[in-house]
NUKE-991959 format. One record per atom (N, C-alpha, C): residue in three letters; x, y, z. Coordinates in steps of 0.2 Angstrom, whole numbers, plus 5000, padded with zeros to 4 digits. Layout:
N
ALAXYZ ...
// end
This chain:
493
MET596556094797 MET596256084804 MET596256014805 ILE596455994812 ILE596455924813 ILE595755904815 THR595555844812 THR594855824814 THR594855764818 GLN595355724819 GLN595455664823 GLN596155664826 GLN596155674833 GLN596855674836 GLN597055604837 PRO597755604838 PRO598055534839 PRO597755504846 SER597655444846 SER597455404852 SER597855424858 LYS597555444864 LYS597955454870 LYS598155384874 ASN597755334872 ASN597855264875 ASN598355224871 LEU599055254871 LEU599555224867 LEU599955174871 SER599955114870 SER600355064873 SER600555004868 CYS601154984870 CYS601454924865 CYS601954894869 PRO601954824869 PRO602454784872 PRO603054784868 THR603654764871 THR604254764867 THR604254714861 HIS603754664861 HIS603854604856 HIS603354614850 THR603054674850 THR602554684844 THR602554754842 TYR602054784839 TYR602054854836 TYR601354874837 THR601354944836 THR600654984836 THR600655044832 ARG600155074830 ARG600055124826 ARG599755184829 LEU599955244826 LEU599655314828 LEU599355334822 THR598755364822 THR598355384816 THR598055454818 ILE598155504812 ILE597855564813 ILE597455584807 ALA596955624808 ALA596555644802 ALA596455724802 ALA596555754796 ALA596455824795 ALA596155844789 SER595855904789 SER595455934783 SER595955994780 GLY595855994773 GLY596256044770 GLY596556014763 ASP596856064759 ASP597156034752 ASP597856034753 ASP598155984749 ASP598855974748 ASP599155974755 LEU598955924759 LEU599255924766 LEU599855874766 THR600355894770 THR600955854772 THR600955844779 TYR601255784781 TYR601255764788 TYR601955754790 GLN602155774796 GLN602755754799 GLN602655734807 TRP602855674808 TRP602755644815 TRP603455664819 GLN603355684825 GLN603955704829 GLN603955664836 VAL604455664839 VAL604555624845 VAL604955664850 ASN604755664857 ASN605155694862 ASN605355644867 LYS606055634867 LYS606355574871 LYS606455594878 ASN606155644880 ASN606255664887 ASN607055674889 ASP607355694884 ASP608155704886 ASP608255784886 GLY607755824886 GLY607955894886 GLY607955934880 ALA607955894874 ALA608055914867 ALA607355934864 GLY606855924868 GLY606155934865 GLY605955894859 PHE605455914855 PHE605255874850 PHE605655874844 ALA605755824840 ALA606255814834 ALA605855774829 ASP605955794823 ASP605655754817 ASP605855684817 ILE605455634815 ILE605555564814 ILE605655554807 THR606255544805 THR606455534798 THR605955484794 GLY605655504789 GLY605355464785 GLY604555454787 GLU604355484793 GLU603655474795 GLU603255534793 ASN603055524786 ASN602755584783 ASN602055564781 ARG601755524784 ARG601055504782 ARG600555514788 ALA599855504787 ALA599455514792 ALA599455464797 ILE599855414796 ILE599855354801 ILE600655334801 THR600855324808 THR601555304809 THR601555244813 THR602055204812 THR602055134816 THR602655144821 ILE602455114827 ILE603055104832 ILE603155034833 ALA603655004831 ALA603754934831 ALA604354914836 TYR604154864840 TYR604654834845 TYR605054884849 PRO604654924853 PRO604954974857 PRO605454944862 GLU605954984863 GLU606454964869 GLU606154994875 GLU606554964881 GLU606354994887 GLU606455064888 SER606955094885 SER607055164885 SER606555204882 GLN606155184878 GLN605655214874 GLN604955224879 ASP604955194884 ASP604355204889 ASP604355274891 GLY603755304890 GLY603655374892 GLY603855424886 TYR604055404880 TYR604155444874 TYR603555484873 LEU603555544870 LEU602955584868 LEU602955594861 TYR602355584857 TYR602355584850 TYR601755634848 ARG601955674842 ARG601455714840 ARG601555724832 CYS601055754829 CYS601155764821 CYS600955834819 VAL601455864815 VAL601355934812 VAL601055924805 VAL600455954804 VAL600155954797 VAL600156014794 THR600356014788 THR600556084784 THR600256084777 ASN600056144775 ASN599956154768 ASN600056234766 ALA599856254761 ALA600056324759 ALA599756374764 GLY599256354767 GLY598956404772 GLY599256404778 GLY599756364780 GLY600056364786 GLY600156294789 SER600156284796 SER600256224799 SER599856214806 VAL599756154808 VAL599456144814 VAL599756084818 THR599756084824 THR600156034828 THR599655994832 SER599655924832 SER599155884835 SER599355884843 GLU598855854847 GLU598955844854 GLU599555794855 GLU599855794861 GLU600455744862 GLU600155684865 THR600455624863 THR600255564865 THR600855524869 GLU600755504875 GLU601355464878 GLU601355394876 LEU601855364875 LEU601955294874 LEU602055254880 ALA601655204882 ALA601855164887 ALA602055094884 VAL602755074885 VAL602955014884 VAL602654964889 SER602154934887 SER601654904892 SER602054854897 ASP602454804894 ASP602754754898 ASP603254784903 VAL603554844900 VAL604054874904 VAL603654914910 ARG603154954908 ARG602754994913 ARG602454944918 ALA602154884916 ALA601854844921 ALA602454814926 GLY603054804923 GLY603554774927 GLY603854834932 LYS603854894930 LYS604054944935 LYS603454954940 ALA602854944939 ALA602354954944 ALA602354904949 LYS602454834947 LYS602454784951 LYS602754794958 PRO603454804958 PRO603754814964 PRO603554874969 VAL603254924965 VAL602954984969 VAL602354954973 VAL601954914969 VAL601354894973 VAL601554844978 ARG601954794976 ARG602154744981 ARG602454774988 GLU602854824987 GLU603154854993 GLU602654894998 VAL602154924994 VAL601654964999 VAL601154915002 LEU600954854998 LEU600554815001 LEU600854765006 ASP601454755005 ASP601854715011 ASP601954755017 GLY601954825016 GLY602054865022 GLY601354885025 MET600854875022 MET600154895025 MET599954855031 THR599554885036 THR599254855041 THR598554835040 VAL598454765040 VAL597754735039 VAL597354725045 THR596754745045 THR596254735050 THR595654705048 ASN595154685052 ASN594554665050 ASN594154705045 ASP594354775045 ASP594054825041 ASP594354825034 THR594954795033 THR595254795026 THR594854755021 ASP594654795015 ASP594254765010 ASP594654775003 GLU594354754998 GLU594554764991 GLU594754834990 GLU594254874991 GLU594254944990 GLU594854984993 SER594954964999 SER595554995003 SER596254975000 ILE596254904998 ILE596854884995 ILE596954924988 LEU596454924984 LEU596554964978 LEU596755034979 ASN596455064984 ASN596655144985 ASN597355144987 ILE597655104991 ILE598355104993 ILE598755094987 ALA598655044983 ALA599055024977 ALA599055084972 ASN598455114971 ASN598455164966 ASN598755234968 ALA598755244975 ALA599055304978 ALA599855294977 ALA600055234978 ALA600755224978 ALA601055234970 LEU600655204965 LEU600855214958 LEU600855294957 SER600355324959 SER600255394958 SER600855434961 SER601055414967 SER601655454970 SER602255434966 ALA602355374963 ALA602955354959 ALA602855384952 GLY602355414950 GLY602355444943 GLY602155394938 ILE601955334940 ILE601755284935 ILE601055284933 THR600955304927 THR600255304924 THR600055254919 LYS599455254917 LYS599255204912 LYS599255134914 VAL599255124921 VAL599255054924 VAL598655044928 ASP598254984927 ASP597654974931 ASP597854914936 VAL597654924942 VAL597754874947 VAL597054834948 ILE597054774947 ILE596454734947 ILE596454674953 VAL595954674957 VAL595954624962 VAL595554564959 TYR595854504958 TYR595554444955 TYR595254404960 ARG595554394966 ARG595254354971 ARG595354384978 PHE594854384982 PHE594954414989 PHE594654374994 SER594954344999 SER594654315004 SER594954335011 LYS594454335016 LYS594654355023 LYS594354315028 THR594754295033 THR594454265039 THR594654315045 GLU594054345048 GLU594154395053 GLU594454375059 ALA594854415062 ALA595154395068 ALA594654405074 THR594754365079 THR594354365085 THR594754365091 GLU594454365097 GLU594854365103 GLU595154305104 ASP594954245101 ASP595254185102 ASP595754165097 ALA595754195091 ALA596254175086 ALA596354235081 PRO596954235078 PRO597054285073 PRO596654275066 GLY596654325062 GLY596354315055 GLY596854315050 ASN596554315044 ASN596954315038 ASN596654345032 ILE597054375028 ILE596854405021 ILE597254375016 ARG596954355010 ARG597354325005 ARG597054364998 VAL597454394994 VAL597254434989 VAL597654414983 GLU597354394977 GLU597754394970 GLU597654454966 ILE598154484964 ILE598154554961 ILE598454544954 GLY598154584949 GLY598454594943 GLY598654664942 ILE599154674939 ILE599454744937 ILE599454744929 GLU598954784926 GLU598854784919 GLU599054844916 CYS599454844910 CYS599554904906 CYS599454874899 GLY598954904896 GLY598754874889 GLY598654804889 VAL599054764885 VAL598954694885 VAL599454654889 SER599854694893 SER600354664897 SER600054654904 ARG600254604908 ARG599954594915 ARG600554564919 GLU600554584925 GLU600954554930 GLU600554534936 TYR600654474939 TYR600254444945 TYR600654444951 MET600254454957 MET600554444963 MET600054414968 GLU600254384974 GLU599854364979 GLU600054394985 ILE599554414989 ILE599654444996 ILE599354395001 ASP599754375006 ASP599454335011 ASP599654365018 ARG599254395021 ARG599354435027 ARG598954415033 VAL599254415039 VAL598954395046 VAL598654455049 ILE597954445051 ILE597654505055 ILE597754485062 ALA598054535066 ALA598154515073 ALA597554495077 GLN597654455081 GLN597154425086 GLN596954485090 LEU596254495091 LEU595954545095 LEU596054535102 THR596154595105 THR596154595113 THR595554625116 HIS595354605121 HIS594754625125 HIS594854645132 THR594654695134 THR594754715141 THR594054725144 CYS593854685149 CYS593154685151 CYS592954745155 SER592354775153 SER592154825157 SER591554805161 LEU591654795168 LEU591254755172 LEU590754805175 SER590054785175 SER589554815178 SER589254775184 PRO589154805190 PRO588854765195 PRO588154745194 MET588054685195 MET587354655195 MET587054645202 SER586554675204 SER586354675211 SER586054605213 LYS586154595219 LYS585854535222 LYS585154525221 ALA584854475218 ALA584154465217 ALA583854415223 GLU583454445227 GLU583154415233 GLU582654365230 PRO582654305233 PRO582154255231 PRO581454275234 ASP580954245231 ASP580254255234 ASP579954185235 CYS579354185236 CYS579054115237 CYS579154065231 THR579054095225 THR579054045219 THR579654055214 THR580054115215 THR580654135211 THR581254125214 ALA581754095211 ALA582454085214 ALA582754155214 GLY583254165218 GLY583654225218 GLY584354215216 ARG584754265216 ARG585454255214 ARG585954305218 GLU586554285220 GLU586954325223 GLU587254375218 ALA587454435221 ALA587754485217 ALA588354465213 TYR588454495207 TYR589054475203 TYR589154535198 TYR589654525194 TYR589954575189 TYR589954545182 HIS589654585177 HIS589554565171 HIS589854615165 CYS590154585160 CYS590454625155 CYS589954615149 ALA589654665147 ALA589154665141 ALA589554655134 GLY590254675134 GLY590654665128 GLY590754595126 CYS590954555131 CYS591154485129 CYS590654435132 GLY590154455137 GLY589654415139 GLY589854375145 LYS590554385148 LYS590754345153 LYS590554375160 SER590554335165 SER590354365172 SER590854345177 TYR590954385182 TYR591454375187 TYR591154375194 GLU591454345199 GLU591254355206 GLU591454415209 ASP591954445206 ASP592254505210 ASP592354565205 ALA592354625207 ALA592454685203 ALA593054685199 GLU593654655201 GLU594254655198 GLU594254605192 GLY593754565191 GLY593754515186 GLY594254455187 THR594454435193 THR594954385194 THR594654315194 THR593954315196 THR593654245197 THR593054235192 LEU593254205187 LEU592754195182 LEU592154145184 ILE591554165182 ILE590954125183 ILE590854085177 ALA591054015177 ALA591053975171 ALA590353965169 ASP589853955173 ASP589153935171 ASP588753975176 LEU588454035173 LEU588054085177 LEU587354045179 ASP587154005175 ASP586453975176 ASP586553935183 SER587153905184 SER587153865190 SER587553895196 TRP587753955195 TRP588153985200 TRP587654035204 GLY587754045211 GLY587554095215 GLY586754085216 ASN586454035214 ASN585754025215 ASN585554025222 ILE584954065224 ILE584654055230 ILE583954025229 ALA583853975232 ALA583253935231 ALA582653975233 ALA582153965229 ALA581454005231 ALA581253985238 LEU580954025241 LEU580754015248 LEU580253965249 GLY579753955244 GLY579153915245 GLY578653955249 HIS578053935248 HIS577553965251 HIS577553945259 ASP577453995263 ASP577353975270 ASP576553975272 TYR576353915270 TYR575653905271 TYR575353915278 GLU574853945280 GLU574553945286 GLU574153885287 THR573953865293 THR573553805294 THR572953805289 ALA572953745286 ALA572353735281 ALA571753725285 TRP571253735281 TRP570553725284 TRP570153685278 LYS569653655281 LYS569253615276 LYS568553645275 SER568353655269 SER567753685267 SER567153635266 ASP567353575264 ASP566853525262 ASP567253455263 GLU566853405260 GLU567153345261 GLU567753325256 GLU567753365251 GLU568253345245 GLU568753405244 SER568653465247 SER569153515245 SER569353555251 HIS569953585251 HIS570253625256 HIS570753675252 TRP570953725256 TRP571353775253 TRP572053785258 HIS572553805255 HIS573153835258 HIS573153905257 SER573353945262 SER573454015261 SER574154035264 CYS574654075259 CYS575354085261 CYS575354155265 SER575654145271 SER575754205275 SER576154265272 ARG576654245267 ARG577054295264 ARG576754335258 CYS576454295254 CYS576254325248 CYS575454315247 SER575154285252 SER574354285252 SER574154245246 ALA574554195243 ALA574354155238 ALA573854105241 ASN573354085237 ASN572854035239 ASN572953975235 THR572953915237 THR573053855233 THR572453805235 GLU572053795230 GLU571553745231 GLU571753675230 VAL571653625235 VAL571853555234 VAL571153525233 SER571053495227 SER570353475225 SER570253395227 ALA570853365229 ALA570753295231 ALA571253285237 HIS571053235241 HIS571453225247 HIS572053185245 THR572653195249 THR573253155248 THR573353115254 GLU573753055253 GLU573853015259 GLU574553035262 ASP574553025269 ASP575153025272 ASP575552955272 GLY576052945276 GLY576452885275 GLY576052825279 GLY575552845282 GLY575152795286 GLY575452785293 THR575052775298 THR575152765305 THR574952695308 VAL575352665311 VAL575052595314 VAL574652615320 THR573952605319 THR573452615324 THR573352555328 LYS573552495326 LYS573552435330 LYS574152385328 GLU574552375334 GLU575152335332 GLU574952265331 PRO575252225327 PRO575152155326 PRO575452115331 THR575252055332 THR575552005337 THR575651945333 GLU575951895337 GLU576051825334 GLU575451795331 THR574851815334 THR574251775332 THR573751825329 GLU573751895330 GLU573251935328 GLU573651985323 THR573152005318 THR573452055313 THR573352125316 GLY573752175313 GLY573752245315 GLY573352285310 ILE573352345311 ILE573052395307 ILE573552455306 ARG573552475299 ARG573952535298 ARG573352585295 THR573352645297 THR572852695295 THR573152755291 TYR572852775285 TYR573152825281 TYR572652885281 CYS572952945282 CYS572453005283 CYS572753055278 CYS572353105277 CYS572553165273 CYS572953215277 PRO573553225275 PRO574053265280 PRO573753335280 VAL573353365276 VAL573053435277 VAL572453435281 CYS571953395280 CYS571353405284 CYS571253345289 SER571753295289 SER571753245294 SER571153195293 ARG570753195287 ARG570253155286 ARG570553085285 GLU570253035288 GLU570452965287 GLU570252935281 LEU570752915277 LEU570552895270 LEU570552815269 ARG570952775272 ARG570952705272 ARG571352675277 THR571252605278 THR571652565282 THR571852505278 GLU572452475281 GLU572652415278 GLU572852365284 THR572852305282 THR572952255288 THR573752235288 ILE573952235294 ILE574652215295 ILE574652135297 PRO575052095293 PRO574952025295 PRO575252005302 ALA575051955305 ALA575251935311 ALA575951915310 THR576351925316 THR577051915315 THR577251845315 GLY576851805319 GLY577051725319 GLY577751715322 GLY577951755326 GLY578651745329 GLY579151775325 LYS579051805319 LYS579551825314 LYS579451905313 GLU579951935311 GLU579952005310 GLU579552025304 GLU579152075304 GLU578852095298 GLU579252105292 PRO579152075286 PRO579652095280 PRO579652165279 GLY580252195277 GLY580352265276 GLY580652275269 GLY580552335267 GLY580852355261 GLY580452345255 ASP580652375249 ASP580252365243 ASP580752325238 ALA580352305233 ALA580752265228 ALA581252315224 GLY581752295221 GLY582252335218 GLY581952355211 THR582452385207 THR582252405200 THR582652375195 VAL582452375189 VAL582852355183 VAL582852405178 ASP583352435176 ASP583452485171 ASP583952475166 THR583852515160 THR584352505155 THR584852565154 GLU585452555152 GLU585852615151 GLU586352595145 VAL586452655141 VAL586952645136 VAL587552685137 GLU588152655138 GLU588852685139 GLU589152685132 ARG589552745131 ARG589952745125 ARG590552795126 ASP591052785122 ASP591652835122 ASP591452895118 GLU591952945118 GLU591753005114 GLU591852995107 LYS592152945104 LYS592152935097 LYS591652885094 ALA591252855099 ALA590752805097 ALA590152845095 PRO589752825090 PRO589052865089 PRO588552855094 VAL588052895094 VAL587552895099 VAL587152825097 THR586952785102 THR586652725101 THR586052725106 GLN585552695104 GLN584952685108 GLN584752605109 LEU584552585114 LEU584252515115 LEU583552525115 LEU583152495110 LEU582452505109 LEU582052445112 THR582352395113 THR581952335116 THR581652355123 PRO581052355125 PRO580752375131 PRO581052335137 VAL581152375143 VAL581552345148 VAL581152285151 ASN580552285151 ASN580152225154 ASN580352165150 GLN580352175143 GLN580552115139 GLN581352095140 LEU581752145141 LEU582452125142 LEU582552095149 LYS582152115154 LYS582152085161 LYS581952015160 ASP581451995157 ASP581251925156 ASP581751885152 MET582051915147 MET582451885142 MET583151875145 LEU583451925149 LEU584151925150 LEU584351905157 LEU583851915162 LEU584051905169 LEU584051835171 THR584551815175 THR584451745178 THR583951735183 GLU583751675185 GLU583251665190 GLU583551695197 GLU584251695198 GLU584551725204 GLU584451795204 GLU584551825198 GLU584551905198 GLU583851925199 LYS583351885196 LYS582651905197 LYS582451905204 GLN582751855208 GLN582551845215 GLN582951905219 GLN583551925216 GLN583851985220 GLN583452045219 VAL583152055213 VAL582752115212 VAL582152115217 GLN581852055218 GLN581252045223 GLN581552065230 ASP582152045231 ASP582452065238 ASP582652135239 GLY582652175234 GLY582852245234 GLY583452265231 ALA583752225227 ALA584352245223 ALA584152285217 ASN584552325214 ASN584452365208 ASN584952335203 ILE584652325197 ILE585052295191 ILE584952335185 LYS585552355182 LYS585552385176 LYS585752345170 ILE585452345165 ILE585652305159 ILE585952365155 VAL586652355154 VAL587052405151 VAL587252385144 LEU587152425139 LEU587452415132 LEU588052465131 ASP588652435131 ASP589252465130 ASP589552475123 VAL589552535120 VAL589752545114 VAL590452585114 GLN590952555111 GLN591652585111 GLN591952585104 ASP592252645102 ASP592652645095 ASP593152595095 ALA593252555090 ALA593752495090 ALA594252505084 GLU594352565082 GLU594752575076 GLU595452545078 ASN595652565084 ASN596352545086 ASN596452475090 THR595852445091 THR595852385095 THR595552325092 VAL595252335086 VAL594952275083 VAL595552235080 SER595452165081 SER595952115079 SER596052115071 ALA596652095069 ALA596752085062 ALA596252025059 SER596151975063 SER595751925061 SER595051945060 ASP594751985065 ASP594052015064 ASP594052065058 LYS594552105057 LYS594552145051 LYS594552105045 GLU594952045044 GLU594852005039 GLU594251975037 LYS593851955043 LYS593251925042 LYS592751975040 THR592752035043 THR592352095041 THR592452105033 GLU593052105031 GLU593152125023 GLU592752065019 GLN592852005021 GLN592551955017 GLN591751955017 ALA591451985022 ALA590751995023 ALA590452055020 LEU590852105017 LEU590652165015 LEU590152165009 ASN590252125004 ASN589852114999 ASN589652174995 GLY590252214993 GLY590152284990 GLY590052344994 PHE590052335001 PHE590052385006 PHE590752415008 THR590752465011 THR591452495013 THR591352515020 VAL591852495024 VAL591852505031 VAL591952575033 GLY591452605037 GLY591552675039 GLY591852675046 GLN591652635051 GLN591952635058 GLN591852565061 TYR592352545065 TYR592352485069 TYR592152505076 LEU591752455078 LEU591452465085 LEU591552405089 ASN591552405096 ASN591552355100 ASN590852365104 ILE590452315104 ILE589752325107 ILE589752265112 GLU589652275118 GLU589552225124 GLU588952235127 LEU588652185130 LEU588052185134 LEU588252155141 TYR588052185147 TYR588152155153 TYR587652175158 SER587552135163 SER587052165169 SER587552185175 LEU587252235178 LEU587652265184 LEU587152265190 THR587352225195 THR586852215201 THR587152255207 SER586752295210 SER586952335216 SER586452335221 GLY586552355227 GLY586052365232 GLY585852295236 ALA586152245234 ALA585952175238 ALA586652145239 GLY587052165244 GLY587652145245 GLY588152175240 GLU588752145239 GLU589252175235 GLU589052175227 GLY589152235224 GLY588952235217 GLY589252185212 THR588952165207 THR589252115203 THR589052125196 ARG589552115191 ARG589452125184 ARG589452055180 ARG588952045176 ARG588951975172 ARG588951995165 GLU589451965161 GLU589451975154 GLU588951935151 ILE588551965145 ILE588051935142 ILE588351925134 LYS588551875132 LYS588851865126 LYS588351855120 THR587851815122 THR587251795117 THR586651805121 THR586051815117 THR585451815120 THR584951765116 ASP584451735119 ASP583951695116 ASP583551725110 GLU583451785111 GLU583051825106 GLU583451885104 ALA583351915098 ALA583751975096 ALA583452035099 ILE583952075101 ILE583752145104 ILE583852195098 ARG583452255099 ARG583452305094 ARG583852365096 ILE584352385091 ILE584752435093 ILE584752485087 VAL584752555089 VAL584752605084 VAL585452645085 ILE585852655079 ILE586452685079 ILE586452745075 ASP586652805078 ASP586652865073 ASP587252855068 VAL587052875062 VAL587552875057 VAL588152915059 PRO588752895059 PRO589352935061 PRO589452995056 GLU589653055058 GLU589653115054 GLU590153105048 ALA590653065049 ALA591153055044 ALA590853015038 ILE590352975038 ILE590052935033 ILE589352955031 LYS589153015033 LYS588453035031 LYS588453055023 ASN587953045020 ASN587953055013 ASN587853135011 ARG588353155008 ARG588353235006 ARG588253244999 ASP588153194995 ASP588153194988 ASP587453184985 ASP587053234983 ASP586353234981 ASP586253184975 SER586753174972 SER586653134965 SER586753054967 ARG586853044973 ARG586952964975 ARG586552954981 THR586352884981 THR585952864987 THR586452814991 ARG586452824998 ARG586952785002 ARG586552745006 THR586752675006 THR586352625010 THR586852605015 PHE586552585021 PHE586952565027 PHE586852495029 ALA587352465032 ALA587252395035 ALA587752395041 VAL587752335044 VAL588252325050 VAL588452255049 ILE589152245049 ILE589452185049 ILE589652165056 ARG589452105058 ARG589552085065 ARG590052015065 VAL590552015069 VAL591051965069 VAL590951935076 HIS590751875077 HIS590751845083 HIS590951765083 ASP591451755087 ASP591751685087 ASP591951665080 GLY592251715077 GLY592551695070 GLY592051695065 ASN591451705066 ASN590951705061 ASN590651775059 ALA590751795053 ALA590451865051 ALA589851865047 VAL589351905049 VAL588751915045 VAL588551985044 GLN588151995039 GLN587952065037 GLN587252075040 LEU587152125044 LEU586552145047 LEU586252195043 PRO585652195040 PRO585352245037 PRO585052305041 ASP585052365038 ASP584752425041 ASP583952415041 LEU583652415046 LEU582952405046 LEU582552465046 ASP582852525046 ASP582452585045 ASP582552625039 ASN582152675037 ASN582252715031 ASN582552785032 SER582852795038 SER583152855039 SER583852865037 GLU584052925034 GLU584752935032 GLU585252945038 ASP584952955044 ASP585352975050 ASP585452925055 THR585052865054 THR585152815059 THR585152745055 ILE585452695059 ILE585452625057 ILE585152585062 THR584652545061 THR584252505065 THR584452435064 ILE584652395069 ILE584852325068 ILE584552285074 GLU584452215073 GLU584252175078 GLU584852115078 THR585052105084 THR585652065085 THR585552025092 ASP585851965092 ASP585851925098 ASP586551895100 ARG587051935097 ARG587751915099 ARG588151985100 PHE588651985104 PHE588952045106 PHE589752045106 SER590052075101 SER590752075101 SER590952125096 SER591352115090 SER591552165086 SER591052175080 TYR590952245079 TYR590452265074 TYR590852315069 ALA590552325063 ALA590852375059 ALA590252405055 VAL590152475056 VAL589652515052 VAL589952525045 ALA589452505040 ALA589752505033 ALA589152535028 TYR589452555022 TYR588952595018 TYR589152575011 GLN588652585006 GLN588652574999 GLN588352624995 ASP588652654990 ASP588352714986 ASP588052684979 THR587552714977 THR587252694970 THR586952764968 PRO587052774961 PRO586752834958 PRO586052834959 LYS585752894960 LYS585052904961 LYS584652884954 GLY584052854955 GLY583752834949 GLY583852764946 SER584352734950 SER584552664948 SER584052614950 GLY583552634954 GLY583152584957 GLY583252564964 ASP583852584967 ASP583952564974 ASP583752624978 ASP583352604983 ASP583152654988 ASP583652654994 ASN583752704998 ASN584152715003 ASN583852675009 ASN584352625012 ASN584152595018 ASN583552555017 GLN583552505013 GLN582952455012 GLN582852425019 GLY582252425022 GLY582152385028 GLY582052315027 GLY581952275032 GLY581752205032 GLY582352165031 GLY582252105030 GLY582752055029 GLY582752005036 ASP583051945035 ASP583051905040 ASP583651925045 ILE583551905052 ILE584051915057 ILE584551855056 LEU585151875056 LEU585751825055 LEU586051805062 
// end
C-alpha cells in the first residue's frame, strides 16, 4: 500500500534537475517508474528507474506536460501511484507570456479596472489555452482616472511564474477621456424682497455643476454668483416720526419692518444766510429724518473772491506685480511715506485736490536682468544661492489735478520696509535642513546683501532705500547645526 504519493507540484527548468519520491508499506517491494509522453502510447517503463526515488534532469521543451507514475510490486501483488504532470517551468512560463500579453493588450480599460479584474482576465486566458501550474502576479499597479477634461492611464508590472521560473511584462494603457451630456433642470426666477437679492431664471446641470441661460445649454453662465442678480428692493419706509428728542423709527410699507434710529444723522447742510464781501454767512445742518436742527457753521465773507471749493486729495499706496513675481507688501505706513517721499509741489497738489499713489512695482527679471548685475549679485552671495531675480521700482503717480504725471523714485532718505512671499520654487521641503533667506540688491553697480528681518519660513522682510535689481537668495544648513532659519536683525546696507 502506498503511504506517500509523488508530489503533484512537479516543475523543473531546462537547466537543472528535480526528484520524485514515493513511500509504500510491505515486504520485499520493487519499484518501477513509468512515463506517458502524450503520444498516444500510454505509460511505458523508464529503464533503470527501479527505486523509491527518481531523478528528472535537464528536461527538454518536449517534456513539458509528461505524466509520471510509479508501480510498486511484491509477492502479494502491485499498486500504482497517482499521476504527476511535469511542468518544464521556463518553457511553461514562456508559453504563458504571449497568451497573457495578447489578452491584456486587447482588453478595454476604464476607471473601474483594478488589479483583481486584470488577474481574472489573465487567468481565464491561461485556462482557455490549457496552460496550468502558472501563477500571474501583479507586482505594481498605478492608475490615473480619466475625467471629462483629460484621459487617464493604467500602468501594470506583471510577473508570470511557474516554479522557480519567471517572465515579466509591463502594460501601459490609456483610459478614454470621459464624455458628459448635461441634463438641465429649470431653476425658477427668484423675486427680490426688501433685503434679499433675486435672480433671473436659468438652467442647471447637477451632474457637472454648470449653469446655462437657455434650456438648450448653448449659453454658459461662467460665474453664477455675478449673473442675473436682481438687486434687493430696499425698505420702502413710510414717513418717519419722532417719539422723543433722541430717537425715531422707520416703518416699511412692504414688509412692516421697523428700524429704530437711536442717534440723529446730518444732512448735507443748507445755506440759511448767504455770505457777502463784508459779512459771513451761515450753513445749517439738520436731521434728514426728523428735521431737527443739529448745528450751524460760519461761511467766510467772500471779500470779492469766490468761496474756495473742493476737498483735499488723497495719498494711497499700491503694489503692482506681474504673474511670475511673488506677492509683495509695502509695510511702511502711508503717512510716513507721504512725508518722506512726496515733493513740496506734490504735497501742495494734494491740498489742491489731486490724488497721488505711491506705487511699488515688482516684476520678474529672469530674462531682463543685465549680465553685469548678475555678476555683481554672484559676488555678493557669500554662500547663498539665487532663487529668483526681480526688478523693484518705486514711483509716485499724480492724478486729478491737471494732467496725470509719474515720477520715478530711485532712492529714499530713509529705508522703507517690504515683505516678499517666498517663491514656491524655493520653499524648504526638506525637514532635515534649515533654509535661510536673504535679498541681494544691485544699485548703480554696487551689490549688497539685505538680511531677512522676520522668522517666517514663508516670507522675507527687508528694509531698503534704493530701487533697481534684486535677487531672492537662500542657504541651507543641517538642522541642529546651531543655525536658526531667517535670523532677524542686522544693519541696513
